[in-house]
PDB file of the backbone (N, CA, C, O) and the ligand in Angstrom, with CONECT records:
HET     ZN  A 101       1
ATOM      1  N   MET A   1      -1.840  19.976  33.391  1.00  0.00           N
ATOM      2  CA  MET A   1      -1.579  18.577  33.051  1.00  0.00           C
ATOM      3  C   MET A   1      -2.830  17.737  33.253  1.00  0.00           C
ATOM      4  O   MET A   1      -3.609  17.985  34.173  1.00  0.00           O
ATOM      5  N   ASN A   2      -3.014  16.780  32.427  1.00  0.00           N
ATOM      6  CA  ASN A   2      -4.189  15.919  32.518  1.00  0.00           C
ATOM      7  C   ASN A   2      -3.972  14.844  33.582  1.00  0.00           C
ATOM      8  O   ASN A   2      -3.138  13.954  33.421  1.00  0.00           O
ATOM      9  N   GLU A   3      -4.726  14.939  34.655  1.00  0.00           N
ATOM     10  CA  GLU A   3      -4.563  13.978  35.753  1.00  0.00           C
ATOM     11  C   GLU A   3      -5.596  12.858  35.700  1.00  0.00           C
ATOM     12  O   GLU A   3      -5.574  11.950  36.532  1.00  0.00           O
ATOM     13  N   LYS A   4      -6.494  12.920  34.730  1.00  0.00           N
ATOM     14  CA  LYS A   4      -7.518  11.872  34.636  1.00  0.00           C
ATOM     15  C   LYS A   4      -6.862  10.531  34.315  1.00  0.00           C
ATOM     16  O   LYS A   4      -5.993  10.461  33.446  1.00  0.00           O
ATOM     17  N   PRO A   5      -7.266   9.480  35.000  1.00  0.00           N
ATOM     18  CA  PRO A   5      -6.669   8.178  34.688  1.00  0.00           C
ATOM     19  C   PRO A   5      -7.113   7.685  33.305  1.00  0.00           C
ATOM     20  O   PRO A   5      -8.186   8.039  32.817  1.00  0.00           O
ATOM     21  N   CYS A   6      -6.279   6.880  32.703  1.00  0.00           N
ATOM     22  CA  CYS A   6      -6.594   6.329  31.387  1.00  0.00           C
ATOM     23  C   CYS A   6      -7.757   5.348  31.498  1.00  0.00           C
ATOM     24  O   CYS A   6      -7.810   4.521  32.409  1.00  0.00           O
ATOM     25  N   THR A   7      -8.667   5.455  30.571  1.00  0.00           N
ATOM     26  CA  THR A   7      -9.713   4.439  30.457  1.00  0.00           C
ATOM     27  C   THR A   7      -9.646   3.906  29.030  1.00  0.00           C
ATOM     28  O   THR A   7      -9.835   4.639  28.060  1.00  0.00           O
ATOM     29  N   HIS A   8      -9.379   2.642  28.936  1.00  0.00           N
ATOM     30  CA  HIS A   8      -9.230   2.016  27.623  1.00  0.00           C
ATOM     31  C   HIS A   8     -10.533   1.351  27.218  1.00  0.00           C
ATOM     32  O   HIS A   8     -11.028   0.460  27.908  1.00  0.00           O
ATOM     33  N   GLU A   9     -11.079   1.787  26.104  1.00  0.00           N
ATOM     34  CA  GLU A   9     -12.293   1.119  25.605  1.00  0.00           C
ATOM     35  C   GLU A   9     -11.931   0.277  24.387  1.00  0.00           C
ATOM     36  O   GLU A   9     -11.091   0.661  23.574  1.00  0.00           O
ATOM     37  N   TYR A  10     -12.577  -0.868  24.278  1.00  0.00           N
ATOM     38  CA  TYR A  10     -12.291  -1.795  23.188  1.00  0.00           C
ATOM     39  C   TYR A  10     -12.792  -1.257  21.860  1.00  0.00           C
ATOM     40  O   TYR A  10     -13.954  -0.870  21.737  1.00  0.00           O
ATOM     41  N   LEU A  11     -11.913  -1.236  20.869  1.00  0.00           N
ATOM     42  CA  LEU A  11     -12.328  -0.965  19.499  1.00  0.00           C
ATOM     43  C   LEU A  11     -12.617  -2.292  18.816  1.00  0.00           C
ATOM     44  O   LEU A  11     -13.544  -2.407  18.014  1.00  0.00           O
ATOM     45  N   ALA A  12     -11.809  -3.290  19.147  1.00  0.00           N
ATOM     46  CA  ALA A  12     -11.985  -4.633  18.601  1.00  0.00           C
ATOM     47  C   ALA A  12     -11.184  -5.625  19.424  1.00  0.00           C
ATOM     48  O   ALA A  12     -10.154  -5.286  20.006  1.00  0.00           O
ATOM     49  N   ALA A  13     -11.668  -6.843  19.461  1.00  0.00           N
ATOM     50  CA  ALA A  13     -10.941  -7.916  20.135  1.00  0.00           C
ATOM     51  C   ALA A  13     -11.258  -9.210  19.414  1.00  0.00           C
ATOM     52  O   ALA A  13     -12.419  -9.610  19.318  1.00  0.00           O
ATOM     53  N   THR A  14     -10.225  -9.861  18.908  1.00  0.00           N
ATOM     54  CA  THR A  14     -10.389 -11.149  18.235  1.00  0.00           C
ATOM     55  C   THR A  14      -9.345 -12.103  18.791  1.00  0.00           C
ATOM     56  O   THR A  14      -8.572 -11.738  19.677  1.00  0.00           O
ATOM     57  N   GLU A  15      -9.322 -13.329  18.271  1.00  0.00           N
ATOM     58  CA  GLU A  15      -8.311 -14.287  18.709  1.00  0.00           C
ATOM     59  C   GLU A  15      -6.912 -13.854  18.247  1.00  0.00           C
ATOM     60  O   GLU A  15      -5.914 -14.375  18.746  1.00  0.00           O
ATOM     61  N   PHE A  16      -6.828 -12.917  17.309  1.00  0.00           N
ATOM     62  CA  PHE A  16      -5.539 -12.479  16.761  1.00  0.00           C
ATOM     63  C   PHE A  16      -4.985 -11.252  17.459  1.00  0.00           C
ATOM     64  O   PHE A  16      -3.774 -11.031  17.448  1.00  0.00           O
ATOM     65  N   GLY A  17      -5.838 -10.460  18.060  1.00  0.00           N
ATOM     66  CA  GLY A  17      -5.349  -9.267  18.715  1.00  0.00           C
ATOM     67  C   GLY A  17      -6.461  -8.402  19.278  1.00  0.00           C
ATOM     68  O   GLY A  17      -7.651  -8.672  19.110  1.00  0.00           O
ATOM     69  N   LYS A  18      -6.019  -7.349  19.956  1.00  0.00           N
ATOM     70  CA  LYS A  18      -6.961  -6.415  20.560  1.00  0.00           C
ATOM     71  C   LYS A  18      -6.546  -4.993  20.202  1.00  0.00           C
ATOM     72  O   LYS A  18      -5.358  -4.689  20.099  1.00  0.00           O
ATOM     73  N   ALA A  19      -7.524  -4.141  20.017  1.00  0.00           N
ATOM     74  CA  ALA A  19      -7.262  -2.715  19.820  1.00  0.00           C
ATOM     75  C   ALA A  19      -8.116  -1.963  20.836  1.00  0.00           C
ATOM     76  O   ALA A  19      -9.339  -2.094  20.882  1.00  0.00           O
ATOM     77  N   LEU A  20      -7.425  -1.176  21.641  1.00  0.00           N
ATOM     78  CA  LEU A  20      -8.132  -0.391  22.653  1.00  0.00           C
ATOM     79  C   LEU A  20      -7.826   1.082  22.442  1.00  0.00           C
ATOM     80  O   LEU A  20      -6.753   1.438  21.956  1.00  0.00           O
ATOM     81  N   PHE A  21      -8.771   1.936  22.809  1.00  0.00           N
ATOM     82  CA  PHE A  21      -8.604   3.365  22.607  1.00  0.00           C
ATOM     83  C   PHE A  21      -8.723   4.097  23.929  1.00  0.00           C
ATOM     84  O   PHE A  21      -9.628   3.838  24.723  1.00  0.00           O
ATOM     85  N   CYS A  22      -7.793   5.017  24.151  1.00  0.00           N
ATOM     86  CA  CYS A  22      -7.863   5.874  25.332  1.00  0.00           C
ATOM     87  C   CYS A  22      -8.253   7.280  24.876  1.00  0.00           C
ATOM     88  O   CYS A  22      -7.481   7.958  24.198  1.00  0.00           O
ATOM     89  N   ARG A  23      -9.437   7.701  25.250  1.00  0.00           N
ATOM     90  CA  ARG A  23      -9.899   9.034  24.860  1.00  0.00           C
ATOM     91  C   ARG A  23      -9.088  10.130  25.545  1.00  0.00           C
ATOM     92  O   ARG A  23      -8.922  11.215  24.989  1.00  0.00           O
ATOM     93  N   GLU A  24      -8.585   9.856  26.741  1.00  0.00           N
ATOM     94  CA  GLU A  24      -7.818  10.858  27.491  1.00  0.00           C
ATOM     95  C   GLU A  24      -6.512  11.198  26.769  1.00  0.00           C
ATOM     96  O   GLU A  24      -6.141  12.367  26.664  1.00  0.00           O
ATOM     97  N   CYS A  25      -5.818  10.172  26.274  1.00  0.00           N
ATOM     98  CA  CYS A  25      -4.520  10.361  25.609  1.00  0.00           C
ATOM     99  C   CYS A  25      -4.653  10.432  24.090  1.00  0.00           C
ATOM    100  O   CYS A  25      -3.737  10.908  23.419  1.00  0.00           O
ATOM    101  N   GLY A  26      -5.770   9.972  23.535  1.00  0.00           N
ATOM    102  CA  GLY A  26      -5.926   9.902  22.086  1.00  0.00           C
ATOM    103  C   GLY A  26      -5.013   8.851  21.488  1.00  0.00           C
ATOM    104  O   GLY A  26      -4.541   8.983  20.359  1.00  0.00           O
ATOM    105  N   VAL A  27      -4.773   7.806  22.264  1.00  0.00           N
ATOM    106  CA  VAL A  27      -3.843   6.758  21.832  1.00  0.00           C
ATOM    107  C   VAL A  27      -4.589   5.449  21.624  1.00  0.00           C
ATOM    108  O   VAL A  27      -5.466   5.082  22.406  1.00  0.00           O
ATOM    109  N   VAL A  28      -4.222   4.753  20.554  1.00  0.00           N
ATOM    110  CA  VAL A  28      -4.742   3.409  20.319  1.00  0.00           C
ATOM    111  C   VAL A  28      -3.690   2.418  20.787  1.00  0.00           C
ATOM    112  O   VAL A  28      -2.530   2.491  20.380  1.00  0.00           O
ATOM    113  N   HIS A  29      -4.094   1.508  21.628  1.00  0.00           N
ATOM    114  CA  HIS A  29      -3.210   0.449  22.120  1.00  0.00           C
ATOM    115  C   HIS A  29      -3.528  -0.804  21.329  1.00  0.00           C
ATOM    116  O   HIS A  29      -4.644  -1.321  21.356  1.00  0.00           O
ATOM    117  N   LEU A  30      -2.507  -1.275  20.624  1.00  0.00           N
ATOM    118  CA  LEU A  30      -2.685  -2.437  19.770  1.00  0.00           C
ATOM    119  C   LEU A  30      -1.909  -3.604  20.371  1.00  0.00           C
ATOM    120  O   LEU A  30      -0.696  -3.509  20.558  1.00  0.00           O
ATOM    121  N   HIS A  31      -2.584  -4.683  20.671  1.00  0.00           N
ATOM    122  CA  HIS A  31      -1.942  -5.859  21.254  1.00  0.00           C
ATOM    123  C   HIS A  31      -2.069  -7.028  20.291  1.00  0.00           C
ATOM    124  O   HIS A  31      -3.167  -7.512  20.018  1.00  0.00           O
ATOM    125  N   ILE A  32      -0.926  -7.472  19.780  1.00  0.00           N
ATOM    126  CA  ILE A  32      -0.892  -8.616  18.856  1.00  0.00           C
ATOM    127  C   ILE A  32       0.060  -9.642  19.452  1.00  0.00           C
ATOM    128  O   ILE A  32       1.277  -9.461  19.423  1.00  0.00           O
ATOM    129  N   GLN A  33      -0.499 -10.718  19.992  1.00  0.00           N
ATOM    130  CA  GLN A  33       0.292 -11.742  20.681  1.00  0.00           C
ATOM    131  C   GLN A  33       1.246 -11.070  21.679  1.00  0.00           C
ATOM    132  O   GLN A  33       0.778 -10.402  22.601  1.00  0.00           O
ATOM    133  N   ASN A  34       2.578 -11.227  21.522  1.00  0.00           N
ATOM    134  CA  ASN A  34       3.508 -10.631  22.485  1.00  0.00           C
ATOM    135  C   ASN A  34       3.869  -9.187  22.146  1.00  0.00           C
ATOM    136  O   ASN A  34       4.645  -8.551  22.860  1.00  0.00           O
ATOM    137  N   LEU A  35       3.313  -8.684  21.074  1.00  0.00           N
ATOM    138  CA  LEU A  35       3.632  -7.344  20.605  1.00  0.00           C
ATOM    139  C   LEU A  35       2.587  -6.345  21.086  1.00  0.00           C
ATOM    140  O   LEU A  35       1.383  -6.593  21.026  1.00  0.00           O
ATOM    141  N   SER A  36       3.081  -5.218  21.559  1.00  0.00           N
ATOM    142  CA  SER A  36       2.191  -4.174  22.042  1.00  0.00           C
ATOM    143  C   SER A  36       2.611  -2.843  21.439  1.00  0.00           C
ATOM    144  O   SER A  36       3.774  -2.456  21.547  1.00  0.00           O
ATOM    145  N   LEU A  37       1.678  -2.137  20.805  1.00  0.00           N
ATOM    146  CA  LEU A  37       1.998  -0.866  20.162  1.00  0.00           C
ATOM    147  C   LEU A  37       1.083   0.232  20.673  1.00  0.00           C
ATOM    148  O   LEU A  37      -0.105   0.008  20.905  1.00  0.00           O
ATOM    149  N   ARG A  38       1.649   1.428  20.848  1.00  0.00           N
ATOM    150  CA  ARG A  38       0.855   2.595  21.197  1.00  0.00           C
ATOM    151  C   ARG A  38       0.946   3.544  20.008  1.00  0.00           C
ATOM    152  O   ARG A  38       2.030   4.008  19.654  1.00  0.00           O
ATOM    153  N   LEU A  39      -0.190   3.826  19.402  1.00  0.00           N
ATOM    154  CA  LEU A  39      -0.187   4.662  18.204  1.00  0.00           C
ATOM    155  C   LEU A  39      -1.182   5.804  18.348  1.00  0.00           C
ATOM    156  O   LEU A  39      -2.256   5.649  18.931  1.00  0.00           O
ATOM    157  N   GLY A  40      -0.798   6.957  17.801  1.00  0.00           N
ATOM    158  CA  GLY A  40      -1.756   8.043  17.683  1.00  0.00           C
ATOM    159  C   GLY A  40      -2.843   7.628  16.711  1.00  0.00           C
ATOM    160  O   GLY A  40      -2.646   6.716  15.908  1.00  0.00           O
ATOM    161  N   VAL A  41      -3.992   8.292  16.778  1.00  0.00           N
ATOM    162  CA  VAL A  41      -5.127   7.885  15.936  1.00  0.00           C
ATOM    163  C   VAL A  41      -4.754   7.913  14.453  1.00  0.00           C
ATOM    164  O   VAL A  41      -5.077   6.974  13.725  1.00  0.00           O
ATOM    165  N   ALA A  42      -4.083   8.969  13.993  1.00  0.00           N
ATOM    166  CA  ALA A  42      -3.733   9.085  12.566  1.00  0.00           C
ATOM    167  C   ALA A  42      -2.795   7.956  12.148  1.00  0.00           C
ATOM    168  O   ALA A  42      -2.956   7.369  11.078  1.00  0.00           O
ATOM    169  N   ASP A  43      -1.816   7.657  12.997  1.00  0.00           N
ATOM    170  CA  ASP A  43      -0.878   6.572  12.680  1.00  0.00           C
ATOM    171  C   ASP A  43      -1.594   5.223  12.687  1.00  0.00           C
ATOM    172  O   ASP A  43      -1.331   4.367  11.842  1.00  0.00           O
ATOM    173  N   PHE A  44      -2.497   5.043  13.642  1.00  0.00           N
ATOM    174  CA  PHE A  44      -3.258   3.796  13.697  1.00  0.00           C
ATOM    175  C   PHE A  44      -4.096   3.627  12.434  1.00  0.00           C
ATOM    176  O   PHE A  44      -4.132   2.547  11.845  1.00  0.00           O
ATOM    177  N   LEU A  45      -4.773   4.707  12.020  1.00  0.00           N
ATOM    178  CA  LEU A  45      -5.611   4.624  10.816  1.00  0.00           C
ATOM    179  C   LEU A  45      -4.768   4.332   9.581  1.00  0.00           C
ATOM    180  O   LEU A  45      -5.187   3.571   8.709  1.00  0.00           O
ATOM    181  N   GLY A  46      -3.579   4.932   9.502  1.00  0.00           N
ATOM    182  CA  GLY A  46      -2.669   4.661   8.386  1.00  0.00           C
ATOM    183  C   GLY A  46      -2.250   3.211   8.364  1.00  0.00           C
ATOM    184  O   GLY A  46      -2.219   2.582   7.306  1.00  0.00           O
ATOM    185  N   LEU A  47      -1.925   2.674   9.533  1.00  0.00           N
ATOM    186  CA  LEU A  47      -1.533   1.269   9.642  1.00  0.00           C
ATOM    187  C   LEU A  47      -2.706   0.364   9.267  1.00  0.00           C
ATOM    188  O   LEU A  47      -2.533  -0.623   8.552  1.00  0.00           O
ATOM    189  N   ALA A  48      -3.896   0.706   9.751  1.00  0.00           N
ATOM    190  CA  ALA A  48      -5.083  -0.101   9.466  1.00  0.00           C
ATOM    191  C   ALA A  48      -5.349  -0.128   7.953  1.00  0.00           C
ATOM    192  O   ALA A  48      -5.668  -1.179   7.397  1.00  0.00           O
ATOM    193  N   ASP A  49      -5.218   1.024   7.294  1.00  0.00           N
ATOM    194  CA  ASP A  49      -5.423   1.078   5.836  1.00  0.00           C
ATOM    195  C   ASP A  49      -4.375   0.235   5.118  1.00  0.00           C
ATOM    196  O   ASP A  49      -4.683  -0.465   4.154  1.00  0.00           O
ATOM    197  N   THR A  50      -3.136   0.307   5.596  1.00  0.00           N
ATOM    198  CA  THR A  50      -2.053  -0.473   4.994  1.00  0.00           C
ATOM    199  C   THR A  50      -2.338  -1.966   5.125  1.00  0.00           C
ATOM    200  O   THR A  50      -2.179  -2.725   4.169  1.00  0.00           O
ATOM    201  N   LEU A  51      -2.763  -2.380   6.326  1.00  0.00           N
ATOM    202  CA  LEU A  51      -3.056  -3.797   6.555  1.00  0.00           C
ATOM    203  C   LEU A  51      -4.263  -4.252   5.743  1.00  0.00           C
ATOM    204  O   LEU A  51      -4.294  -5.381   5.253  1.00  0.00           O
ATOM    205  N   THR A  52      -5.249  -3.384   5.600  1.00  0.00           N
ATOM    206  CA  THR A  52      -6.433  -3.728   4.810  1.00  0.00           C
ATOM    207  C   THR A  52      -6.038  -3.960   3.352  1.00  0.00           C
ATOM    208  O   THR A  52      -6.470  -4.928   2.726  1.00  0.00           O
ATOM    209  N   GLU A  53      -5.207  -3.053   2.819  1.00  0.00           N
ATOM    210  CA  GLU A  53      -4.756  -3.192   1.430  1.00  0.00           C
ATOM    211  C   GLU A  53      -3.958  -4.485   1.266  1.00  0.00           C
ATOM    212  O   GLU A  53      -4.148  -5.229   0.304  1.00  0.00           O
ATOM    213  N   ALA A  54      -3.058  -4.742   2.225  1.00  0.00           N
ATOM    214  CA  ALA A  54      -2.223  -5.947   2.166  1.00  0.00           C
ATOM    215  C   ALA A  54      -3.069  -7.206   2.286  1.00  0.00           C
ATOM    216  O   ALA A  54      -2.837  -8.179   1.569  1.00  0.00           O
ATOM    217  N   SER A  55      -4.048  -7.196   3.186  1.00  0.00           N
ATOM    218  CA  SER A  55      -4.857  -8.399   3.378  1.00  0.00           C
ATOM    219  C   SER A  55      -5.733  -8.671   2.158  1.00  0.00           C
ATOM    220  O   SER A  55      -5.970  -9.829   1.814  1.00  0.00           O
ATOM    221  N   ASN A  56      -6.216  -7.620   1.503  1.00  0.00           N
ATOM    222  CA  ASN A  56      -6.991  -7.823   0.282  1.00  0.00           C
ATOM    223  C   ASN A  56      -6.148  -8.500  -0.789  1.00  0.00           C
ATOM    224  O   ASN A  56      -6.617  -9.401  -1.484  1.00  0.00           O
ATOM    225  N   LYS A  57      -4.891  -8.054  -0.917  1.00  0.00           N
ATOM    226  CA  LYS A  57      -3.996  -8.649  -1.911  1.00  0.00           C
ATOM    227  C   LYS A  57      -3.644 -10.086  -1.529  1.00  0.00           C
ATOM    228  O   LYS A  57      -3.613 -10.969  -2.386  1.00  0.00           O
ATOM    229  N   ALA A  58      -3.379 -10.319  -0.235  1.00  0.00           N
ATOM    230  CA  ALA A  58      -3.041 -11.667   0.232  1.00  0.00           C
ATOM    231  C   ALA A  58      -4.210 -12.618   0.000  1.00  0.00           C
ATOM    232  O   ALA A  58      -4.002 -13.774  -0.369  1.00  0.00           O
ATOM    233  N   ARG A  59      -5.442 -12.142   0.214  1.00  0.00           N
ATOM    234  CA  ARG A  59      -6.619 -12.978  -0.025  1.00  0.00           C
ATOM    235  C   ARG A  59      -6.741 -13.316  -1.510  1.00  0.00           C
ATOM    236  O   ARG A  59      -7.094 -14.439  -1.870  1.00  0.00           O
ATOM    237  N   ALA A  60      -6.449 -12.346  -2.364  1.00  0.00           N
ATOM    238  CA  ALA A  60      -6.519 -12.577  -3.808  1.00  0.00           C
ATOM    239  C   ALA A  60      -5.499 -13.629  -4.217  1.00  0.00           C
ATOM    240  O   ALA A  60      -5.797 -14.484  -5.051  1.00  0.00           O
ATOM    241  N   VAL A  61      -4.298 -13.579  -3.641  1.00  0.00           N
ATOM    242  CA  VAL A  61      -3.247 -14.561  -3.940  1.00  0.00           C
ATOM    243  C   VAL A  61      -3.695 -15.948  -3.480  1.00  0.00           C
ATOM    244  O   VAL A  61      -3.526 -16.925  -4.209  1.00  0.00           O
ATOM    245  N   GLU A  62      -4.268 -16.042  -2.270  1.00  0.00           N
ATOM    246  CA  GLU A  62      -4.748 -17.325  -1.748  1.00  0.00           C
ATOM    247  C   GLU A  62      -5.844 -17.897  -2.645  1.00  0.00           C
ATOM    248  O   GLU A  62      -5.866 -19.095  -2.929  1.00  0.00           O
ATOM    249  N   LYS A  63      -6.752 -17.027  -3.085  1.00  0.00           N
ATOM    250  CA  LYS A  63      -7.857 -17.438  -3.948  1.00  0.00           C
ATOM    251  C   LYS A  63      -7.305 -17.983  -5.268  1.00  0.00           C
ATOM    252  O   LYS A  63      -7.788 -18.988  -5.790  1.00  0.00           O
ATOM    253  N   ASP A  64      -6.282 -17.302  -5.795  1.00  0.00           N
ATOM    254  CA  ASP A  64      -5.646 -17.682  -7.044  1.00  0.00           C
ATOM    255  C   ASP A  64      -4.969 -19.051  -6.891  1.00  0.00           C
ATOM    256  O   ASP A  64      -5.057 -19.895  -7.783  1.00  0.00           O
ATOM    257  N   LYS A  65      -4.297 -19.261  -5.759  1.00  0.00           N
ATOM    258  CA  LYS A  65      -3.632 -20.539  -5.455  1.00  0.00           C
ATOM    259  C   LYS A  65      -4.644 -21.680  -5.485  1.00  0.00           C
ATOM    260  O   LYS A  65      -4.390 -22.737  -6.064  1.00  0.00           O
ATOM    261  N   THR A  66      -5.797 -21.451  -4.852  1.00  0.00           N
ATOM    262  CA  THR A  66      -6.857 -22.458  -4.791  1.00  0.00           C
ATOM    263  C   THR A  66      -7.316 -22.822  -6.195  1.00  0.00           C
ATOM    264  O   THR A  66      -7.528 -23.993  -6.509  1.00  0.00           O
ATOM    265  N   LYS A  67      -7.466 -21.801  -7.038  1.00  0.00           N
ATOM    266  CA  LYS A  67      -7.868 -22.029  -8.427  1.00  0.00           C
ATOM    267  C   LYS A  67      -6.836 -22.877  -9.152  1.00  0.00           C
ATOM    268  O   LYS A  67      -7.183 -23.841  -9.835  1.00  0.00           O
ATOM    269  N   ARG A  68      -5.547 -22.511  -8.997  1.00  0.00           N
ATOM    270  CA  ARG A  68      -4.469 -23.239  -9.670  1.00  0.00           C
ATOM    271  C   ARG A  68      -4.398 -24.688  -9.202  1.00  0.00           C
ATOM    272  O   ARG A  68      -4.134 -25.594  -9.993  1.00  0.00           O
ATOM    273  N   ARG A  69      -4.642 -24.901  -7.880  1.00  0.00           N
ATOM    274  CA  ARG A  69      -4.639 -26.259  -7.344  1.00  0.00           C
ATOM    275  C   ARG A  69      -5.677 -27.102  -8.094  1.00  0.00           C
ATOM    276  O   ARG A  69      -5.437 -28.265  -8.418  1.00  0.00           O
ATOM    277  N   GLY A  70      -6.821 -26.495  -8.358  1.00  0.00           N
ATOM    278  CA  GLY A  70      -7.896 -27.163  -9.084  1.00  0.00           C
ATOM    279  C   GLY A  70      -7.440 -27.557 -10.478  1.00  0.00           C
ATOM    280  O   GLY A  70      -7.705 -28.669 -10.934  1.00  0.00           O
ATOM    281  N   PHE A  71      -6.750 -26.639 -11.155  1.00  0.00           N
ATOM    282  CA  PHE A  71      -6.257 -26.907 -12.504  1.00  0.00           C
ATOM    283  C   PHE A  71      -5.240 -28.042 -12.499  1.00  0.00           C
ATOM    284  O   PHE A  71      -5.217 -28.865 -13.414  1.00  0.00           O
ATOM    285  N   THR A  72      -4.401 -28.085 -11.469  1.00  0.00           N
ATOM    286  CA  THR A  72      -3.374 -29.117 -11.374  1.00  0.00           C
ATOM    287  C   THR A  72      -4.023 -30.506 -11.347  1.00  0.00           C
ATOM    288  O   THR A  72      -3.556 -31.431 -12.011  1.00  0.00           O
ATOM    289  N   VAL A  73      -5.090 -30.637 -10.583  1.00  0.00           N
ATOM    290  CA  VAL A  73      -5.797 -31.919 -10.480  1.00  0.00           C
ATOM    291  C   VAL A  73      -6.312 -32.328 -11.860  1.00  0.00           C
ATOM    292  O   VAL A  73      -6.193 -33.491 -12.248  1.00  0.00           O
ATOM    293  N   VAL A  74      -6.879 -31.383 -12.597  1.00  0.00           N
ATOM    294  CA  VAL A  74      -7.403 -31.660 -13.933  1.00  0.00           C
ATOM    295  C   VAL A  74      -6.269 -32.152 -14.835  1.00  0.00           C
ATOM    296  O   VAL A  74      -6.440 -33.113 -15.585  1.00  0.00           O
ATOM    297  N   LYS A  75      -5.093 -31.479 -14.757  1.00  0.00           N
ATOM    298  CA  LYS A  75      -3.931 -31.870 -15.578  1.00  0.00           C
ATOM    299  C   LYS A  75      -3.495 -33.309 -15.242  1.00  0.00           C
ATOM    300  O   LYS A  75      -3.219 -34.112 -16.134  1.00  0.00           O
ATOM    301  N   GLN A  76      -3.440 -33.619 -13.913  1.00  0.00           N
ATOM    302  CA  GLN A  76      -3.010 -34.961 -13.499  1.00  0.00           C
ATOM    303  C   GLN A  76      -3.958 -36.017 -14.075  1.00  0.00           C
ATOM    304  O   GLN A  76      -3.502 -37.049 -14.567  1.00  0.00           O
ATOM    305  N   ASN A  77      -5.246 -35.777 -14.020  1.00  0.00           N
ATOM    306  CA  ASN A  77      -6.212 -36.710 -14.572  1.00  0.00           C
ATOM    307  C   ASN A  77      -5.994 -36.876 -16.077  1.00  0.00           C
ATOM    308  O   ASN A  77      -6.084 -37.982 -16.610  1.00  0.00           O
ATOM    309  N   TYR A  78      -5.708 -35.768 -16.748  1.00  0.00           N
ATOM    310  CA  TYR A  78      -5.496 -35.779 -18.182  1.00  0.00           C
ATOM    311  C   TYR A  78      -4.282 -36.648 -18.517  1.00  0.00           C
ATOM    312  O   TYR A  78      -4.306 -37.426 -19.470  1.00  0.00           O
ATOM    313  N   ARG A  79      -3.197 -36.499 -17.702  1.00  0.00           N
ATOM    314  CA  ARG A  79      -1.973 -37.274 -17.951  1.00  0.00           C
ATOM    315  C   ARG A  79      -2.212 -38.768 -17.743  1.00  0.00           C
ATOM    316  O   ARG A  79      -1.627 -39.594 -18.443  1.00  0.00           O
ATOM    317  N   LEU A  80      -3.064 -39.115 -16.789  1.00  0.00           N
ATOM    318  CA  LEU A  80      -3.338 -40.528 -16.528  1.00  0.00           C
ATOM    319  C   LEU A  80      -4.038 -41.195 -17.722  1.00  0.00           C
ATOM    320  O   LEU A  80      -3.864 -42.386 -17.980  1.00  0.00           O
ATOM    321  N   ASN A  81      -4.829 -40.394 -18.436  1.00  0.00           N
ATOM    322  CA  ASN A  81      -5.539 -40.969 -19.585  1.00  0.00           C
ATOM    323  C   ASN A  81      -4.566 -41.045 -20.733  1.00  0.00           C
ATOM    324  O   ASN A  81      -4.927 -41.497 -21.820  1.00  0.00           O
TER     325      ASN A  81
HETATM  326 ZN    ZN A 101      -4.491   7.186  28.265  1.00  0.00          ZN2+
END
């Protein structure tokens, strides 16, 4: 049995969350506000890829919204004339 104590090293830490890795257990500890998750490396990487894909799409939607907001202003000006 592995008796070595866990040592958690930071993979990342931002205002939104922290990800720490324990080499002894091969576990990634993910802390997001009040939520805490323990994931194996493969599961963590799968989740990270999923979030990356989702965030890219969410950013594209936000960018599109900003563009449409711009068009709306142009339309309002047009209606005033
Ligand atoms: Zn550990």
